[in-house]
GUZAFI-413936 format. One line per field, with one value per atom (N, C-alpha, C): atom name; residue in three letters; x, y, z. Coordinates in Angstrom, 2 decimals. Layout:
BEGIN
atom <- c(CA:...) .
type <- c(ALA:...) .
X <- c(X:...) .
Y <- c(Y:...) .
Z <- c(Z:...) .
END
This chain:
BEGIN
atom <- c(N:CA:C:N:CA:C:N:CA:C:N:CA:C:N:CA:C:N:CA:C:N:CA:C:N:CA:C:N:CA:C:N:CA:C:N:CA:C:N:CA:C:N:CA:C:N:CA:C:N:CA:C:N:CA:C:N:CA:C:N:CA:C:N:CA:C:N:CA:C:N:CA:C:N:CA:C:N:CA:C:N:CA:C:N:CA:C:N:CA:C:N:CA:C:N:CA:C:N:CA:C:N:CA:C:N:CA:C:N:CA:C:N:CA:C:N:CA:C:N:CA:C:N:CA:C:N:CA:C:N:CA:C:N:CA:C:N:CA:C:N:CA:C:N:CA:C:N:CA:C:N:CA:C:N:CA:C:N:CA:C:N:CA:C:N:CA:C:N:CA:C:N:CA:C:N:CA:C:N:CA:C:N:CA:C:N:CA:C:N:CA:C:N:CA:C:N:CA:C:N:CA:C:N:CA:C:N:CA:C:N:CA:C:N:CA:C:N:CA:C:N:CA:C:N:CA:C:N:CA:C:N:CA:C:N:CA:C:N:CA:C:N:CA:C:N:CA:C:N:CA:C:N:CA:C:N:CA:C:N:CA:C:N:CA:C:N:CA:C:N:CA:C:N:CA:C:N:CA:C:N:CA:C:N:CA:C:N:CA:C:N:CA:C:N:CA:C:N:CA:C:N:CA:C:N:CA:C:N:CA:C:N:CA:C:N:CA:C:N:CA:C:N:CA:C:N:CA:C:N:CA:C:N:CA:C:N:CA:C:N:CA:C:N:CA:C:N:CA:C:N:CA:C:N:CA:C:N:CA:C:N:CA:C:N:CA:C:N:CA:C:N:CA:C:N:CA:C:N:CA:C:N:CA:C:N:CA:C:N:CA:C:N:CA:C:N:CA:C:N:CA:C:N:CA:C:N:CA:C:N:CA:C:N:CA:C:N:CA:C:N:CA:C:N:CA:C:N:CA:C:N:CA:C:N:CA:C:N:CA:C:N:CA:C:N:CA:C:N:CA:C:N:CA:C:N:CA:C:N:CA:C:N:CA:C:N:CA:C:N:CA:C:N:CA:C:N:CA:C:N:CA:C:N:CA:C:N:CA:C:N:CA:C:N:CA:C:N:CA:C:N:CA:C:N:CA:C:N:CA:C:N:CA:C:N:CA:C:N:CA:C:N:CA:C:N:CA:C:N:CA:C:N:CA:C:N:CA:C:N:CA:C:N:CA:C:N:CA:C:N:CA:C:N:CA:C:N:CA:C:N:CA:C:N:CA:C:N:CA:C:N:CA:C:N:CA:C:N:CA:C:N:CA:C:N:CA:C:N:CA:C:N:CA:C:N:CA:C:N:CA:C:N:CA:C:N:CA:C:N:CA:C:N:CA:C:N:CA:C:N:CA:C:N:CA:C:N:CA:C:N:CA:C:N:CA:C:N:CA:C:N:CA:C:N:CA:C:N:CA:C:N:CA:C:N:CA:C:N:CA:C:N:CA:C:N:CA:C:N:CA:C:N:CA:C:N:CA:C:N:CA:C) .
type <- c(MET:MET:MET:THR:THR:THR:ARG:ARG:ARG:ARG:ARG:ARG:ALA:ALA:ALA:ALA:ALA:ALA:ALA:ALA:ALA:VAL:VAL:VAL:LEU:LEU:LEU:ALA:ALA:ALA:ALA:ALA:ALA:ALA:ALA:ALA:LEU:LEU:LEU:ILE:ILE:ILE:VAL:VAL:VAL:THR:THR:THR:GLY:GLY:GLY:CYS:CYS:CYS:ALA:ALA:ALA:PRO:PRO:PRO:GLU:GLU:GLU:GLY:GLY:GLY:PRO:PRO:PRO:SER:SER:SER:PHE:PHE:PHE:ARG:ARG:ARG:GLY:GLY:GLY:THR:THR:THR:ASP:ASP:ASP:VAL:VAL:VAL:THR:THR:THR:GLY:GLY:GLY:ALA:ALA:ALA:THR:THR:THR:PHE:PHE:PHE:GLY:GLY:GLY:ARG:ARG:ARG:GLU:GLU:GLU:LEU:LEU:LEU:ALA:ALA:ALA:LEU:LEU:LEU:THR:THR:THR:GLY:GLY:GLY:HIS:HIS:HIS:ASP:ASP:ASP:GLY:GLY:GLY:LYS:LYS:LYS:ALA:ALA:ALA:ARG:ARG:ARG:THR:THR:THR:LEU:LEU:LEU:ALA:ALA:ALA:ASP:ASP:ASP:PHE:PHE:PHE:ARG:ARG:ARG:GLY:GLY:GLY:LYS:LYS:LYS:VAL:VAL:VAL:VAL:VAL:VAL:VAL:VAL:VAL:LEU:LEU:LEU:PHE:PHE:PHE:PHE:PHE:PHE:GLY:GLY:GLY:TYR:TYR:TYR:THR:THR:THR:GLN:GLN:GLN:CYS:CYS:CYS:PRO:PRO:PRO:ASP:ASP:ASP:VAL:VAL:VAL:CYS:CYS:CYS:PRO:PRO:PRO:THR:THR:THR:ALA:ALA:ALA:LEU:LEU:LEU:GLY:GLY:GLY:ALA:ALA:ALA:LEU:LEU:LEU:ALA:ALA:ALA:GLU:GLU:GLU:ALA:ALA:ALA:LYS:LYS:LYS:ARG:ARG:ARG:ARG:ARG:ARG:LEU:LEU:LEU:GLY:GLY:GLY:ALA:ALA:ALA:ASP:ASP:ASP:GLY:GLY:GLY:ALA:ALA:ALA:HIS:HIS:HIS:VAL:VAL:VAL:GLN:GLN:GLN:GLY:GLY:GLY:VAL:VAL:VAL:PHE:PHE:PHE:VAL:VAL:VAL:THR:THR:THR:VAL:VAL:VAL:ASP:ASP:ASP:PRO:PRO:PRO:GLU:GLU:GLU:ARG:ARG:ARG:ASP:ASP:ASP:THR:THR:THR:PRO:PRO:PRO:GLU:GLU:GLU:LEU:LEU:LEU:LEU:LEU:LEU:SER:SER:SER:ASN:ASN:ASN:TYR:TYR:TYR:VAL:VAL:VAL:PRO:PRO:PRO:ALA:ALA:ALA:PHE:PHE:PHE:ASP:ASP:ASP:PRO:PRO:PRO:SER:SER:SER:PHE:PHE:PHE:VAL:VAL:VAL:GLY:GLY:GLY:LEU:LEU:LEU:TYR:TYR:TYR:GLY:GLY:GLY:ASP:ASP:ASP:ALA:ALA:ALA:ALA:ALA:ALA:ALA:ALA:ALA:THR:THR:THR:GLU:GLU:GLU:ARG:ARG:ARG:ALA:ALA:ALA:ALA:ALA:ALA:LYS:LYS:LYS:GLU:GLU:GLU:PHE:PHE:PHE:LYS:LYS:LYS:VAL:VAL:VAL:LEU:LEU:LEU:TYR:TYR:TYR:ARG:ARG:ARG:LYS:LYS:LYS:VAL:VAL:VAL:PRO:PRO:PRO:GLY:GLY:GLY:GLY:GLY:GLY:THR:THR:THR:PRO:PRO:PRO:GLU:GLU:GLU:THR:THR:THR:TYR:TYR:TYR:THR:THR:THR:MET:MET:MET:ASP:ASP:ASP:HIS:HIS:HIS:SER:SER:SER:ALA:ALA:ALA:GLY:GLY:GLY:MET:MET:MET:TYR:TYR:TYR:VAL:VAL:VAL:PHE:PHE:PHE:ASP:ASP:ASP:ARG:ARG:ARG:ALA:ALA:ALA:GLY:GLY:GLY:ARG:ARG:ARG:LEU:LEU:LEU:ARG:ARG:ARG:LEU:LEU:LEU:PHE:PHE:PHE:VAL:VAL:VAL:GLY:GLY:GLY:HIS:HIS:HIS:GLY:GLY:GLY:ALA:ALA:ALA:GLY:GLY:GLY:ALA:ALA:ALA:ASP:ASP:ASP:ALA:ALA:ALA:LEU:LEU:LEU:ALA:ALA:ALA:HIS:HIS:HIS:ASP:ASP:ASP:LEU:LEU:LEU:ALA:ALA:ALA:GLU:GLU:GLU:LEU:LEU:LEU:LEU:LEU:LEU:ARG:ARG:ARG:GLU:GLU:GLU:SER:SER:SER:GLY:GLY:GLY) .
X <- c(6.13:7.20:7.73:9.04:9.66:9.60:9.86:9.85:10.91:12.07:13.16:12.78:12.19:11.77:10.71:9.78:8.75:9.36:10.35:11.02:11.76:12.44:13.16:12.18:11.04:10.02:9.47:9.17:8.64:9.65:10.93:11.96:12.08:11.98:12.06:10.88:9.70:8.53:8.69:9.25:9.45:10.45:11.55:12.59:12.07:11.24:10.73:9.50:9.02:7.86:6.55:6.53:5.30:4.64:5.14:4.56:3.17:2.30:0.96:1.03:0.26:0.24:-0.84:-0.74:-1.77:-3.02:-3.97:-5.22:-4.98:-5.79:-5.73:-6.89:-6.62:-7.67:-7.91:-9.13:-9.46:-9.37:-9.57:-9.36:-7.87:-7.52:-6.12:-5.72:-4.71:-4.23:-3.44:-3.93:-3.26:-2.81:-2.62:-2.17:-0.92:-0.94:0.20:0.11:-1.01:-1.19:-1.06:-0.56:-0.40:-1.53:-2.62:-3.81:-5.00:-6.15:-7.35:-7.28:-6.65:-6.50:-7.48:-7.99:-8.87:-10.15:-11.21:-12.51:-13.32:-13.81:-14.62:-15.77:-16.94:-18.13:-19.33:-20.52:-21.74:-22.58:-23.12:-23.98:-25.36:-26.08:-27.42:-28.35:-27.92:-28.68:-28.30:-27.40:-27.00:-25.81:-25.29:-24.18:-22.85:-21.91:-20.54:-19.93:-19.26:-18.69:-17.23:-16.44:-15.06:-14.90:-13.79:-13.53:-13.48:-13.00:-12.88:-14.23:-15.32:-16.66:-17.02:-16.36:-16.73:-15.74:-14.78:-13.80:-14.52:-13.96:-14.57:-15.34:-15.58:-16.25:-15.33:-15.58:-14.93:-15.76:-15.13:-15.83:-15.57:-16.65:-16.55:-17.05:-16.16:-16.42:-16.51:-17.55:-17.75:-18.15:-17.54:-17.88:-18.81:-19.90:-20.85:-21.88:-23.00:-24.09:-25.42:-26.48:-27.76:-28.44:-28.15:-28.81:-28.00:-26.98:-26.16:-27.04:-27.03:-27.95:-27.50:-26.21:-25.79:-24.68:-23.55:-22.39:-22.70:-23.27:-23.50:-24.51:-25.69:-26.61:-26.06:-25.28:-24.68:-23.70:-22.86:-21.87:-22.55:-23.53:-24.21:-25.01:-25.58:-26.30:-25.37:-24.17:-23.19:-22.73:-22.52:-22.11:-23.21:-24.45:-25.56:-25.66:-25.49:-25.56:-24.38:-23.18:-22.02:-22.24:-22.77:-23.04:-24.06:-25.10:-26.12:-25.52:-24.62:-24.00:-23.13:-22.70:-21.88:-22.71:-24.02:-24.88:-24.70:-24.59:-24.46:-23.21:-22.16:-20.93:-21.14:-22.19:-22.49:-22.78:-23.15:-23.40:-22.13:-20.97:-19.69:-19.14:-19.99:-19.61:-20.42:-19.75:-20.41:-20.22:-21.31:-21.27:-21.35:-20.48:-20.46:-20.41:-21.38:-21.50:-21.20:-20.22:-19.86:-20.32:-21.17:-21.65:-20.61:-20.49:-19.66:-20.55:-21.83:-22.82:-23.58:-22.86:-23.55:-24.58:-24.50:-25.46:-26.88:-27.00:-28.32:-28.58:-27.51:-27.70:-27.87:-29.09:-29.43:-29.45:-29.40:-29.50:-30.78:-31.87:-33.14:-33.04:-32.47:-32.33:-31.38:-30.26:-29.33:-29.98:-30.79:-31.41:-32.44:-32.96:-33.89:-33.14:-32.12:-31.41:-30.48:-29.56:-28.50:-29.05:-29.89:-30.40:-31.37:-31.81:-32.67:-31.91:-30.59:-29.77:-29.55:-29.32:-29.19:-29.46:-30.32:-30.67:-29.50:-28.40:-27.25:-26.31:-26.46:-25.56:-25.75:-24.65:-24.66:-24.24:-24.98:-24.62:-23.94:-22.82:-22.09:-22.06:-22.08:-22.02:-21.25:-20.86:-20.22:-20.45:-19.98:-20.07:-19.05:-18.98:-18.08:-16.63:-16.18:-14.79:-14.53:-15.44:-15.27:-15.29:-16.14:-16.21:-14.91:-14.38:-13.11:-11.96:-11.93:-10.89:-10.98:-12.21:-12.40:-11.97:-12.38:-12.02:-10.51:-9.88:-8.42:-7.71:-8.19:-7.59:-7.64:-8.70:-8.87:-8.49:-7.93:-7.50:-8.68:-9.84:-11.05:-11.18:-11.42:-11.66:-13.16:-13.64:-15.05:-15.19:-16.21:-16.49:-17.93:-18.47:-19.84:-19.85:-20.82:-20.99:-22.35:-22.36:-23.62:-24.63:-25.90:-26.99:-27.80:-28.98:-29.86:-30.36:-30.45:-30.83:-29.84:-29.78:-28.84:-29.06:-30.30:-30.60:-30.33:-30.12:-29.99:-28.55:-27.61:-26.22:-25.96:-24.87:-24.41:-23.04:-22.53:-21.22:-20.36:-19.26:-18.25:-17.46:-17.17:-16.40:-15.69:-14.61:-13.90:-14.85:-14.70:-15.59:-14.76:-14.96:-14.27:-14.55:-14.33:-14.59:-13.29:-13.26:-12.13:-12.56:-11.77:-12.15:-11.14:-11.67:-10.89:-11.10:-10.04:-10.19:-10.78:-10.99:-11.64:-10.82:-9.53:-8.67:-8.67:-9.39:-9.49:-8.40:-7.66:-6.59:-7.12:-6.78:-7.15:-6.39:-7.14:-6.52:-6.71:-7.86:-8.17:-8.79:-8.53:-9.30:-9.96:-11.28:-12.04:-12.60:-12.14:-12.56:-14.02:-14.60:-16.01:-16.21:-17.32:-17.66:-17.11:-16.44:-15.87:-16.97:-18.13:-19.26:-19.33:-20.50:-20.77:-19.92:-19.65:-18.87:-17.47:-16.78:-15.41:-15.40:-16.37:-16.43:-16.70:-17.65:-17.95:-16.72:-15.98:-14.76:-13.77:-13.53:-12.55:-13.01:-14.29:-14.81:-14.66:-14.95:-14.79:-13.33:-12.41:-10.97:-10.61:-11.09:-10.76:-11.44:-12.65:-13.34:-12.63:-12.14:-11.38:-10.08:-9.42:-8.12:-8.21:-9.27:-9.35:-10.40:-10.98:-12.05:-11.53) .
Y <- c(33.67:32.73:33.08:33.14:33.46:32.25:32.50:31.40:30.37:30.88:29.95:29.09:29.68:28.93:27.90:28.27:27.34:26.16:26.44:25.37:24.44:25.00:24.18:23.31:23.89:23.13:22.00:22.27:21.24:20.11:20.45:19.43:18.59:19.24:18.50:17.54:17.97:17.10:15.88:16.10:14.98:14.00:14.51:13.65:12.86:13.48:12.79:11.95:11.98:11.16:11.78:13.08:13.75:14.50:14.30:14.99:14.44:15.28:14.79:13.62:12.60:11.43:11.59:10.75:10.72:10.05:9.79:9.18:7.81:7.51:6.22:5.37:4.52:3.73:2.43:1.95:0.63:-0.43:-0.03:-0.94:-0.99:-1.77:-1.93:-0.81:-0.06:1.04:0.46:0.67:0.18:1.34:2.50:3.68:3.33:3.69:3.40:2.05:1.35:0.04:0.17:-0.90:-0.90:-1.63:-1.85:-2.46:-1.54:-1.88:-1.08:0.33:0.45:1.80:2.07:1.01:1.20:0.40:0.97:0.29:0.91:0.08:0.57:-0.40:-0.02:-0.86:0.02:-0.55:0.20:0.29:1.47:1.67:1.09:0.84:0.28:1.24:2.49:3.48:3.47:2.56:2.45:3.32:4.13:5.02:4.31:4.55:4.02:4.72:3.94:4.50:4.08:5.01:4.73:5.30:4.99:5.54:7.07:7.64:9.09:9.78:9.10:9.69:10.05:9.44:9.64:10.52:11.12:11.98:13.09:13.46:14.48:13.87:12.56:11.85:10.75:10.33:9.13:7.97:7.07:5.98:4.66:3.92:2.59:1.60:0.72:-0.22:-1.63:-2.35:-3.72:-4.62:-5.80:-6.79:-7.82:-8.14:-9.13:-9.49:-9.99:-10.31:-10.21:-9.93:-9.59:-10.78:-11.99:-13.14:-13.73:-13.02:-13.42:-13.43:-14.52:-14.61:-13.86:-13.55:-12.98:-11.93:-12.25:-11.36:-10.03:-10.06:-8.83:-7.90:-8.41:-7.48:-6.96:-7.77:-7.31:-6.18:-6.34:-5.31:-4.01:-4.12:-2.92:-2.25:-3.06:-2.51:-1.75:-2.31:-1.65:-0.33:-0.33:0.89:1.95:1.56:2.51:3.09:2.24:2.71:3.63:3.29:4.14:5.52:5.53:6.79:7.61:6.96:7.64:8.26:7.54:8.02:9.25:9.47:10.65:11.92:11.80:12.97:13.65:14.98:15.74:15.35:14.92:14.50:13.25:12.49:11.28:11.58:12.82:13.21:13.15:13.09:13.05:11.62:10.64:9.23:8.58:7.83:7.15:5.65:4.91:3.46:2.94:1.99:1.40:-0.12:-0.79:-2.25:-2.80:-3.71:-4.33:-5.78:-6.17:-7.54:-8.50:-9.66:-10.74:-11.80:-11.45:-12.37:-11.65:-11.22:-10.47:-11.30:-12.61:-13.48:-13.24:-13.04:-12.83:-11.38:-10.66:-9.30:-8.31:-8.21:-7.31:-5.87:-4.90:-3.50:-3.25:-3.86:-3.67:-4.21:-5.40:-5.98:-5.14:-4.72:-3.87:-2.55:-1.98:-0.68:-0.77:-1.97:-2.17:-2.55:-3.37:-3.92:-2.90:-2.34:-1.51:-0.23:0.56:1.78:1.50:0.26:-0.06:0.13:0.00:0.21:1.70:2.44:3.90:4.40:5.39:5.85:6.34:6.73:7.23:6.12:4.92:3.83:3.45:3.08:2.74:1.28:0.56:-0.80:-0.81:-1.54:-1.62:-3.05:-3.19:-4.51:-4.42:-5.58:-5.69:-7.09:-7.37:-8.73:-9.58:-10.86:-11.76:-11.28:-10.81:-10.37:-9.11:-8.15:-6.91:-7.18:-8.11:-8.49:-9.12:-9.98:-10.64:-9.62:-8.65:-7.61:-6.79:-6.41:-5.61:-6.39:-7.65:-8.48:-8.66:-8.88:-9.07:-7.80:-6.64:-5.36:-5.14:-5.67:-5.49:-6.74:-7.73:-8.98:-9.68:-9.62:-10.27:-11.64:-12.63:-13.98:-14.26:-14.93:-15.33:-16.56:-17.35:-18.52:-18.96:-19.53:-20.04:-21.39:-21.58:-22.85:-23.42:-24.58:-25.14:-25.38:-25.16:-25.42:-26.62:-26.76:-27.87:-27.82:-26.61:-26.42:-25.41:-25.32:-24.37:-22.92:-22.58:-21.19:-20.90:-21.92:-21.69:-21.77:-21.46:-21.47:-20.31:-20.41:-19.32:-18.88:-17.81:-17.28:-17.17:-17.91:-17.68:-16.46:-15.56:-14.37:-13.77:-13.06:-12.31:-11.30:-11.08:-10.13:-9.08:-7.87:-6.75:-5.50:-4.36:-3.09:-2.37:-1.71:-0.89:0.56:1.35:2.73:3.67:4.61:5.61:6.98:7.79:9.15:10.04:11.29:12.20:12.44:12.21:12.39:11.15:10.11:8.90:7.88:8.03:7.09:5.99:4.75:3.64:3.80:3.81:4.05:2.91:2.23:1.23:-0.02:-1.13:-2.35:-2.63:-2.76:-3.02:-4.43:-5.31:-6.70:-6.89:-7.97:-8.27:-8.42:-7.87:-7.99:-6.88:-5.89:-4.79:-3.99:-3.91:-3.22:-1.74:-1.17:0.23:1.19:0.88:1.78:1.98:0.88:0.98:1.67:1.34:1.94:3.44:3.83:5.26:6.00:5.40:6.01:6.28:5.26:5.41:6.40:6.39:7.35:8.77:8.97:10.29:10.74:9.82:10.15:10.63:9.92:10.31:11.63:11.84:13.09:14.27:14.09:15.15:15.44:14.36:14.48:15.24:15.00:15.58:16.67:17.05:18.03:19.42) .
Z <- c(67.22:66.89:65.51:65.42:64.14:63.22:61.97:60.99:61.33:61.75:62.08:63.28:64.29:65.49:65.12:64.24:63.81:63.06:62.22:61.47:62.41:63.42:64.40:65.18:65.60:66.33:65.47:64.20:63.30:63.13:62.98:62.83:64.09:65.25:66.52:66.67:66.28:66.37:65.46:64.29:63.37:63.94:64.47:65.04:66.22:67.06:68.26:67.97:66.74:66.40:66.79:67.03:67.43:66.28:65.09:63.95:63.69:63.17:62.87:61.89:62.14:61.26:60.21:59.19:58.18:58.73:57.87:58.33:58.98:59.95:60.64:60.14:59.15:58.54:59.29:59.22:59.77:58.69:57.44:56.32:55.99:54.99:54.59:53.63:54.01:53.18:52.01:50.80:49.59:48.70:49.31:48.57:47.77:46.51:45.63:44.94:45.11:44.47:42.96:42.35:40.89:40.19:40.91:40.32:40.61:40.04:40.29:39.73:38.60:38.01:36.88:36.28:35.11:35.27:34.76:34.76:33.63:32.72:31.61:31.42:31.95:31.86:31.53:31.57:31.28:32.53:32.78:33.93:33.71:34.80:34.65:33.90:33.75:32.98:31.50:31.10:29.70:29.31:30.24:29.93:30.15:29.23:29.41:30.62:31.47:32.70:32.87:33.39:33.79:35.20:35.84:37.17:37.15:36.05:35.95:36.07:35.73:35.83:37.26:38.23:39.63:40.39:39.68:40.35:41.09:42.22:43.06:44.22:44.13:45.21:45.73:46.95:47.47:46.94:46.21:45.54:46.26:46.49:47.08:46.03:45.60:44.51:45.06:44.66:45.14:43.98:43.89:42.87:43.49:42.79:43.30:42.25:42.72:41.79:42.52:41.78:42.41:43.09:42.67:43.29:44.44:44.86:46.00:47.26:48.00:49.15:50.40:50.52:51.80:51.69:51.10:51.10:50.42:49.23:48.47:49.14:49.54:50.22:51.54:52.23:53.48:53.21:52.19:51.84:51.40:50.51:50.03:51.15:52.04:53.19:54.12:54.36:55.22:54.59:53.28:52.59:52.68:52.46:52.55:53.96:54.97:56.36:56.68:56.20:56.43:55.80:54.60:53.91:54.69:55.20:55.98:57.24:57.89:59.13:58.91:57.69:57.39:57.27:57.31:57.20:55.86:55.89:54.64:53.86:54.55:53.85:53.01:53.30:52.53:51.06:50.77:49.37:48.54:49.21:48.52:48.41:48.67:48.58:47.46:46.60:45.48:45.60:45.73:45.72:44.29:43.95:42.61:42.77:42.16:42.21:40.82:40.74:39.45:39.49:38.55:38.55:37.96:38.60:38.07:37.41:37.24:36.64:35.53:34.47:33.41:32.65:32.77:32.10:32.64:33.94:34.54:34.96:35.30:35.81:34.66:34.20:33.10:33.62:32.72:33.15:33.96:33.55:34.28:35.71:35.84:37.17:38.03:37.46:38.20:38.61:37.72:38.02:39.13:39.37:40.49:41.77:41.64:42.80:43.46:42.70:43.28:43.94:43.26:43.91:45.07:45.23:46.37:47.69:47.66:48.85:49.10:48.04:48.10:46.68:46.52:45.17:44.33:44.98:44.22:43.75:44.27:43.90:42.43:41.79:40.36:40.19:39.35:38.99:37.64:37.52:36.26:35.76:34.44:33.82:32.51:32.03:30.73:30.21:29.02:28.53:29.29:28.96:29.69:29.64:28.48:28.33:29.15:29.12:29.88:31.38:31.79:33.21:33.64:32.81:33.12:33.21:32.30:32.34:33.63:33.99:35.21:36.45:36.52:37.67:37.76:36.62:36.61:37.07:36.63:37.01:38.53:39.18:40.62:41.42:40.73:41.39:42.08:41.43:41.94:41.28:42.09:41.58:41.60:40.57:40.54:39.66:39.96:39.13:39.35:38.30:38.35:39.04:39.94:40.65:40.23:39.55:39.06:40.19:39.86:40.80:40.35:40.90:40.57:39.13:38.58:37.18:36.58:35.26:34.65:35.09:35.45:35.82:37.30:38.11:39.56:40.05:39.19:39.62:40.59:41.32:42.17:41.66:42.22:41.83:43.08:43.09:44.12:43.67:44.60:44.22:45.42:45.14:46.17:46.78:48.08:48.76:49.47:49.12:49.75:48.93:49.54:48.88:48.58:47.44:47.03:47.17:47.88:48.16:47.51:46.73:46.01:46.63:46.66:47.16:46.07:46.40:45.45:44.19:44.27:43.10:42.20:42.61:41.81:42.07:43.18:43.53:44.44:44.14:45.01:46.32:47.44:48.74:49.73:49.67:50.70:50.12:50.81:50.61:51.95:51.93:53.15:53.03:53.90:53.86:54.22:53.71:54.00:55.50:55.97:57.38:58.24:57.63:58.42:59.12:58.51:59.12:58.80:59.07:58.74:59.56:60.83:61.68:61.12:60.83:60.30:58.95:58.11:56.78:56.88:57.72:57.90:58.41:59.32:59.85:58.72:57.88:56.80:55.74:55.44:54.45:54.99:56.28:56.89:56.83:57.08:57.00:55.60:54.58:53.21:52.82:53.29:52.99:53.65:54.86:55.55:54.82:54.41:53.75:52.44:51.69:50.35:50.25:51.37:51.34:51.39) .
END
């Protein structure tokens, strides 16, 4: 086939709607979003971290807290399972957990909790002001809910995962409860796209 014939065929496919499509995500495609561009917190290992530190990997970011009874462990468990299902490609996925409860989520607690789901996962924290800035940047809502004693409060918070491609661009929002199958599918799509 000549170059001209190939160009005519490509144009015909586009006109008829038969051109290859981009990735088919199960989560919400937020490519081009004007939020979720910056993050500057401290890792559970004591190192200052930004989103740029994770470039080259598909990053899944989740806001929560370690004493969460259901939503947070379910989300981190689904992410760990999705990563496992990717086999060797899972090495190119980075889980990042940002605490919305810096008052209780100490580096020591984060270093025990977050890697328990997957040894490569990183827990991030900051003081109250840094946590507020990070949450605002990602449009995450959170608030303290008093408990029976001052120490037994809970945290209401937005639940969902933010997924970045290997170039560090926010691409997806995955709602809570999507499950490991849907997440693994979307991560595989992004790994294929940028691999």
